[in-house]
N, C-alpha and C positions, 0 to 999 in steps of 0.2 A: 426518603428521598423525594416522595411525591410533592410536587409543587416547589421544590427547592431550586433556586437558581445557582448553578455551580460556579457562576462568575461573581456572585455576591461576596464582597470582601468579608462579611461576617461569617459566611459559611466556610470559606477556604483560606482566608488570609493568614490566620494563625497556624492552621494545620499544614499548609502547603510547605513551609520551610522547616517545620519541626517534625521531621520524619526519621525513623530508625535508619541505621546504616544499611540494613538489608534493602530498604526501599530505594535509597539513593544508588546502591550498587546495581539493582535491577533496572532502574530508570536510566542509568548511565550506559549500561549494556544495550538497552533498547534504542538509545540514540544511535549507537554504532550499527545495530542490526538494521535499522531503517535507512541508514546511510548507504548500505549495500545495494538498495534498490536503484538509486540514481548515480551510484559511484562511477559506472562505466560510461555514462552519457558523454562527458567531455572528451573521453579518450577513444571513442568508437572509431573515428577516422584514423587515429594513431595506431590502434590495434590492427585495423585493416591494412595499413601500410606496413607495419612491422611483421605481420604474418602473411603478407601477400594474399589477402583474402578480399572477396567482394563484399559490398554492403549487406547483401542478403545473407551471406555466410556469417558475418560478424553479428548480425542481428539475432542469430540463433543463440547468442549469449542470454538474451531475454527469453527466448522461446523455451530453451531447456530449463531455465530457472523457474519460470512460472508454470510449465507443464508439470514439473515435479511438485511444485507448490500446490497445484490443483489436487493432485492425487493424495498429497500429504494431508489435506484437510480431512480425509477419511481416517487418518491414522493418529493425528495428534490427540484427539479426545480419548481414543482407545488407549494410547500410551500413558497419558498423564493421569487418567483415572485408575491406572494400575500401579504405576511406579511413583506417583506424586509429582507435584509441580517443580520442586527443587531439582530432582534428578532429570526431569524432562528439560528444564532450562539448561542444565550443564551438558546434557547430551547434545542439544541443539547447538550450543556454543562450541563444543568440541568439534562437531562436524564443520561448522563455519570456519574455525581456525585452520583445520586441516585442508579443506578444499579451497579456501581463499589463498593460502600459501601455495598450494599446488597450482592454482590458476596463474600465479606469477612466474612459475617455472615452465609454462606451456611452450612447446616448440611448434605447435600447429593449431589452427583454429578448431580442429576436431577435439584435441585435448582440452582446450580452453572451454569449449561448449560442454564437454563431459564433466569437467570440474565444477562449472557453474551449476550443473544439475545437482551435484552433491551439496553445494552451497545452498541451493534452494530448499532442500530437505531440512538442513540444519536450521535455516532461518524460519521455516514454517513451524518447526517444533518450538523454537524460542518465542517468536512473536505471538503465537496463538496461546501461549501460557503466561506470558509476562504480565498482562493486565490483571489476571486473577491473582497472581502472586503478589503484585503491588497492593491491590485492594486488601488482600488477606493480611498483609504485614504492616499496613499503614496505620498511622496515628492521626487523630484529628478528624476522623470521618472519611467516608469513601469519596466524597466530592473532591476533597483536596488531593487524594491519591489519583483519582481519575484525571483531574486537570494536570497533575504532574506527568502522568503517562502521555496524555495528549500533547503536552508541550514537548516531551521527548520525541514523540513521533514527528511533529512539525520541524523540530530542530534537526532531526536526522535527515528528513527529506530535503531540507534546504542545504544542509552542509555536505551531503554526499557528493553532489556535483562539484562543490568547491574543493573538497579534499581530492577528488579525482583530478581536478585541474592542477592543483598545486603540486601533487606528487607526479602526475602524469606528464607534466611539462618536461621532466628529465627523462622519464621512461614510462611506457604504458604499463610496465610490470610493477612499479612501485606502489600504486594504489592498492593492489592486491596484497602485497606484503604489509603495507600499513594497516589495512583492515584486519589482517590476521593478528598483528601485534596488539591492536586496540582490543580486539575480542579476547585475546589471552589475558589482558588486564581485567576485563569484565568477568571472565571465568574465575580468576583468582579472588576477585572481590565477592562474587556470589558464593563461592565455595567457603569463604571465610566468614561472611556476615549473614547469610540467609539460612534460617533453620527450615526444616521440612514443614510444609503446610499440610493440613488435614486432607485426606483423600475424600473424593465425593462418596456419598452414601451408595450411589448406584454406578456401576461401571458402564461405560459407553461402548456399544458394539460398533463394528466397522460399517454396518449398513444403516445405522440410525440416521445419519445425515441424509442418505438417499431416500429413506422412508419419509423423512420430514418434507421432502419436495413433493410428496403426494398432495399436500395442501395447496389449493389453487392460488391463494394469495402469495404464498412464499415462492411458488413456481413462477408467478408473474413478475415478482420483484427480481428474481434471479435471471429471468429471460431478458428483462429490460436492462439490467446491469451488465449482462453479457455484451449487448450491443454498445453500451456506453464504454465499457472497458476496451473495446476495439478502438474506439475513437481516442481514448485516453492514451493508450500505449502506442498508437501511431505517432502521437506527439512526442512521447518520451523516447522512443527507440529510433524513429525515422528522421525526425527533425534535425538532429545533429549533423547528419549527412547533407541535408539541404542547406543548412546555415554555413557549413564548411568553414568553421572558425578555428582559431588556435585553441588549445585546451583551456588557457586562461580566460579567453573571451567567452567560450562556450560554457565554462564553469560559472562565470558571472551571470550569464543569461539564466541558467537553470537554478542558480542560487536565488535570484530574484523571483523566479517561477515558484520555487519551493516556499519562499516567504509568503507569497500571496496565497498559496495552497494552505499553509498553516493558519494564517489569519482568518481566511474565509471559512475554514473548517471549524476552528475553535470559537471564533467570536461572531462572525457575520451570519453564518447559516442558522444557528439556534434562534437568533433574534428575528430573522426573516420568517422562520417557521412559525414562531409565536404570533406573528402579525398576519401572515398570508396563508398559512397551512403548508404541510409538507409537500403535497402533490403539486400545488401551484408553483412552489419554489423549484421543485425538481423539474417539472415540465419546462418552465421558463429557462432554467439554467441549461438544460440539454439543447434547447433551440438556440440559445446564445452561443453555446459551445460549437454547434454546427456552423453558425455564421462566422465565428472566429476561425474555424478550420478553413473555410473558404478564403477568408482574407489572408490567412497564413500561406495557403497554397498558391494564390494568384498575385499576391502583393510583391513589391520589391524587397530587397534584402532587409532594409531597416524596418519596413512594415512587418516582415516575417518575424523579426526579433521581438518587436512589440507584441505581436499577436501570440507568440509563444509564451511570453511572460504573462500576458493577460489571461491565457487559458488556465493558469494556476488558480485563479479566482473561481472559475466555474467548476473545475475539478474538485477543489476543496469543498464547495457546497454540495456537489453531487455525492462525494464520498460519505459525508455525514448523513445526508437524508436517506441514501440507499441502505446504509447499515441500520438506521433506525427502523425503516420499514421491514427489513429482513428479520430483525430481532423481535418486532412486535406484532407482525401480521398473522402469525400462527400460534397455536397453543403448544408447540414443541418447546422443550427446554431451550433457553436462549443460546447456549454453546452449541447445541445440536443444530438449531436453525441456522446459526451463523456458519457452521461448517458446511451444511448443504448448500447454502447460498454462495459461499466462496468456492466450493467445488465447481459450480457452474461458471461463475464469472471469470475465474482465472484461466479458463481455456481460451477466452478471447485475448487475454494478456499474452498468452503463448502464441496465438495465431497472428496478431497484428504485426509484431516485429519481423516476422518472416514474410508475410504477404505484402506488406507495404513496399519493400524494395523490389519484390517480384513484379508487382503491378507497375512500378516505374519502368522496369525493364521491358514490360510488354507494351506500355503506352508512353507516358511522359511523366515528368515530375509533379504535375498538377493533380493527376487522377487519384493517387493514394489519399490525398486530402479530401477529394470529393467523396470517395468511398467512405472515409472516416466520418465526414459530415452526414452522409446518408445514414450511417450506423447510429449516430447520435439522435437523428430524427426518428428512426425506427424505435429507439429506446423510449423516446417521448410518446410515440404513438401507442406503444404497449401500455404505458402508464395510463394514458387517456382511455384506451379501450377497456382496460381492466379497473377503471376507477371505482366501479361499484364494489368490487372485491376488496379494494384498498381504502376507500374513504372512511369507513367507520373506524378502522384501526388507526389510520393516519391522524384522524381528529383527536383520538385519545392519547396519542403518543406525545411525550414531552422530550425535548432534546436531552435532558439528563438521563433518560432511560437508556438511550443508545450508549452513552458513555459508561454506564454501569457494566455493560457486557462486552464492549468491543470498540466503541467510539467510531472511528473512521473505518473506511474500507480496507485500510492497510493493517488494521489490528490483527486480522487473521490471515 
């Protein structure tokens, strides 16, 4: 893979489409799994109205989901290295099916928050294992398989809000039932077409990801990503309340946001990194994201819509660069380094959806975006201050390396 361009037609053109059924089954289920992240975005106001809950209460749907996901990062490698990738995928899908369906039956916001936590555990087990399974089962080289996985991720992130809008226009409950049904199809396909993959030679312990954070470079990347994720999930979880649009319109906005995220993550970020270097791209993207957040917070309604969509470009670039740095900056095995990094950063994804509405209640609607912008700037400052620890590794990284082990920040 050294020096190979994953986007070169000769490298992936033939292999991308000529994949075994097992690869297509796993990739299809991955699309639905990633859809679950943004699924509730367009229907957050509808859920609040239907369950007579405040924005801060409804935002706990993200908090419970990502808090469990953070802790699950310590578990996924432990589980998959013992029972194998296929069983881990099926266990994750089974949990998503059960808890997504239960989410649709919720009679209170507390029940829904609890069911989303179970959903988060299932999704963590699935998405943290899916890439390794796809690469292991793929034909035509790993570059084709990785590009297929990355495409599935982008498609899921873009289509999640759209599905939420289409089904949620009739009832906020329908998107949850729809996700459960789609995941059930994915479960059957993987059960039918995917054979068990070889288990790792060494079993992963629960503390391995935490020990990996003892490396200064990895700890710095994780700390910077923590602040970035706070900014990211302020946009994802709080903006729907600010825009206050119908599910259809909100779904269209976040569909466009997801498309930009996918394009800049898969196509733009690697090219900019080859030209300018990872740290320069990351620092500039974080500063631009901070500026975009201020425009979002203080602009009129139309300006806020445009700023929300544009943020997808910066988020897509940041996701790719952060994961590359996390996977290459230390000598820890890449799955272990990725788990440690994600263990830290997902705590910010859990905190932002809860704190942003609270900050609005304490101050006004502008200040949550100011806080998020400051968080993005702090992330850039951490990268700048720790540049010495990151420069050598960042210069040696190639975009294809990140995609070998996790690609974007959502992969784990």
